[in-house]
C-alpha positions, 0 to 999 in steps of 0.5 A: 459176696463169693458165690460157690456151687455145691460142688465147689463148697464140698471140694473147698471144705474137703481140701481145707480139712485134709481129706481125700476123695476116697476118705469122704466117700466111705464106700457109700458113693463112688470116687468118680461120682464124687469127683463129678459132683465137685466139678459140677458135672452132676447134681448131688442127691439129698442123701449124698449131701447128708453124707457129706454134711456129716463127714465134713461137718458142714451145715446141710442148709449151706450145702443145699443153697445153690448158686441161683439162691445165692445170687438172688439173695445177693441182689436183695442185699445190694438193693437194700444197701442202696436204699438204706445207705444215704452216703452210697457214693462212698461205696460206688466201687464196691457196688459196681464190683459186686453187681458185675461179679454176680452178673458174671456168675448168673450168666455163667449158669444161664440164669438169664432172669437174674442176669438181666436184673443185675444188668439193669442195676449196672446200667443204671449205675452208669447212667446215674454217673453219666458214664456214657462210655461204660453205658454204651459198652454194656448195651449190646450185652443188655440187649442179648439178655433181653432176648434171652429173658423169659419174663415180660416184666424184664423186657419192659424194664429194658425199654424203660432203661433205654428210654432213660438213657435217651432222656439223659442224653437229651434225645427227648423225642425218642425217649418219649416214644419209648416211654409211650410204648412201654406205657401201652405195654404195661396196660396190656399186662394181665396184672397191672404194675402201677409202680412202673406205669407211674414212672413211665407216665411221669417220664413221658410227660417230662419228655414233652415238657423238655420238648416244650410240647406243653399241651401233650405233657399236660394230657399225659401228666393229668393221667397221674391223678388217677394213679397217685393213690398207688404211689408208695411215697409222699415224695413221689406224690409230691413230685407228681403235683409239682409237675402238674403245678408247673404245667398249670402255669403254662396252660393258664388253666387256673389249677396252679394254686391247687396243685402247688399247695398239694405239693407243699403238703406232701413235701412236708419237712423235705425243705430242699425239695420244697425250695426247688419246687418254689424255684421251678414255679418261679422259673416257669413264671419268668417264661410266662411273662409273670416277672414280678411274681417270679422274682417273689418265688425265687426269693421265697425259695432261697428263704426256704432252702435249709442253711445247714446243707451248704453244698446243696445251698450253694448249688441252689443259689447258683441256679437262682443267680443264673435264672435271675441273670437270664431274666435281667434281674441284676440287682437281686442276682448281685446280692445272691452272687456276693453271698454264694461266692463266700460260701463257695470259697469256704467250701473250697469247691473249685467248681462252685468257685468257678461258677461264682466268679463267672456269674459275678463277671456277667453281672458286673458287665451288665452293670457297666463295670468292664474292668472288674468283669474282666478280672472275674472272668479271668479268675473263672477261666483259671479255675475252669482250666483245672477241671473243665472238659474241652467243650467247656473250655472251647466255649469259654475261649470264644466268650473271652474273645468276644469280651475282649473284642467288646473292650476293643482289646484286639490282641487279647481278642485274637489270643482267645479266638486263636486258642479256641481254634487250636482246641477245636482241632483237637476235639 
């Protein structure tokens, strides 16, 4: 994605073909002026470009394509690659490098509207990876570009990105405030950007769900019913009805089945999304004292999830086990945990294996099998120590200490509480 100014293109081609400045000027243009053109000090007139095109045998269209057009074209290519490449994770470093390079060029030439668009792409790249260190590192530059951009749309995008940052960091109250202000700003625009209105309205409702402010979430969320005709994909529309179905369970307003069926219709053959929706309905039912129905939904979600997506399936099954343990549905949790442990081992994924051992230990402890629970908890810890961060390991040490305290094993209880204290000092 190398970007060259017109002057740089001329200079590079001239040197490559072995011409001096005087030779390509041919008494039709001064050497000093051509030197200024090559060094980007003056802009070449059309007749000069035509002359150079003939002298160096360079395509005139190529010479006329300036830096602005090249950066703009590169942005379109980068966006298309992300949209079309289902395995974009394999190209993460290339994507980051290309976005950063184009951003540097856009800033160099003071193309602030292009620069902020590229910063938006880079910022969200870091957010997607939950790379908060790099996110924080570019925030001040993003704000500087926000001040320099001339387009209101870019300014609103900046606030949407700041809201997303807050949401991912679980500052839901502040994120909700950002989304609400952006939503009001979008409605005050001369031309309504329905795509952004839908995004911020949905996300504002999601913030209130996280805050357990369900009445406010439903009040905001139901506005999406008037906007759903502007949604560009069935998947996005399905997610809207999915949210409204969850809120209808909470609100006990009698509309759950209506929104539930609409979400299934729109998810179509996207079975992993459909299974997750069914799981979320079941999880919400547990919270609303609908235990038997919730168990049915969890089981139904498991039967719907596609078996060919083993990685996704294991993650989904672990979520189901966690939810069932939380709600003391131990027998079903045990059946699923036995199966998911085998899948995790076959995948040779240490994170899945660790989580499978951990849930197995909790289930066995609930069933009164203390010695077996101890064995699986130690297997889980061995795995966690290979990849876990200090916070996770610290919490596990405390849990291990409590487990041995319950087992009246004073020595091991003291051992793990001591390890937790030592680690806490380094956190």
